[in-house]
C-alpha positions in Angstrom: 222.2 13.8 33.1 218.7 12.6 32.0 217.3 16.1 32.6 219.9 17.7 30.3 219.1 15.1 27.5 215.4 15.7 27.8 215.9 19.5 27.8 218.1 19.3 24.7 215.5 17.2 22.9 212.7 19.6 23.8 214.9 22.6 22.7 215.6 20.9 19.4 211.9 20.1 18.8 210.9 23.6 19.6 213.5 25.0 17.3 212.5 22.7 14.5 208.8 23.5 15.0 209.6 27.2 14.9 211.6 26.9 11.6 208.7 24.9 10.0 206.1 27.4 11.2 208.0 30.6 10.1 206.7 30.6 6.5 203.1 30.3 7.9 203.7 33.1 10.3 205.5 35.5 7.9 202.7 35.4 5.3 202.9 35.7 1.5 205.6 37.5 -0.4 205.8 38.9 -4.0 208.9 39.7 -6.1 208.4 41.4 -9.4 211.0 41.0 -12.1 209.3 43.0 -14.8 208.3 45.9 -15.2 210.6 48.0 -13.0 209.0 50.9 -11.2 208.5 54.0 -13.4 209.2 52.1 -16.6 208.1 53.6 -19.9 206.2 51.4 -22.4 206.1 52.9 -25.9 203.2 50.7 -27.2 201.2 50.4 -24.0 201.6 46.7 -23.8 203.2 45.6 -20.5 204.1 42.1 -19.3 204.2 41.6 -15.5 206.5 38.8 -14.5 207.3 37.7 -11.0 207.0 35.1 -8.2 204.6 34.8 -5.3 205.5 32.6 -2.4 203.0 31.2 0.1 200.1 32.6 -1.8 196.7 31.1 -2.1 195.3 33.9 -4.3 197.1 36.4 -6.5 195.4 39.4 -8.2 196.4 42.2 -10.5 194.2 45.3 -10.0 191.5 43.0 -8.5 191.6 40.4 -11.4 192.9 36.9 -10.6 196.4 35.9 -12.0 197.2 32.3 -12.7 200.5 31.1 -11.2 202.4 27.8 -11.4 203.3 25.4 -8.6 206.5 27.3 -8.0 204.7 30.6 -7.6 205.9 32.1 -11.0 203.4 34.2 -12.8 203.2 36.3 -16.0 200.3 38.5 -17.2 200.1 40.9 -20.1 198.0 44.1 -19.9 197.3 47.0 -22.3 197.6 50.4 -20.7 196.1 53.7 -21.8 198.3 56.8 -22.5 199.6 58.5 -19.4 200.6 56.9 -16.1 199.2 53.7 -14.7 199.6 52.1 -11.3 199.6 48.3 -11.3 198.8 46.7 -8.0 199.6 43.0 -7.4 198.2 41.5 -4.2 199.0 38.1 -2.8 196.8 36.5 -0.1 197.8 33.5 1.9 195.4 30.8 3.1 195.0 32.6 6.5 193.9 35.9 4.9 197.3 37.8 5.3 197.9 40.1 2.3 200.9 41.8 0.8 200.7 44.2 -2.1 203.3 45.5 -4.6 202.8 48.4 -6.9 204.5 49.4 -10.2 204.0 52.7 -12.0 204.2 52.5 -15.8 204.1 55.4 -18.2 202.8 55.3 -21.8 203.8 58.4 -23.9 
């Protein structure tokens, strides 16, 4: 009976450790709420809003973006006429990266 109890405790500890380590293993994530992909901006001024989870560094086309303790960020850029591709990259403390792109058109 003692073997089963010890086995159950070890199984629970391993499961708990796995659940706690999952965010570290999975790396950063980015969700963009604005702009939607292929959006048209009449005046060329675009605000990028979103949330980055588990990120130590966040950049927009290579320039750092400030984000709050919840991971929410907002940045406004002025784009030239034509199509522009915006690339947001999140990097976690271990160097794992994830990138999200948005294409915006200015007539």
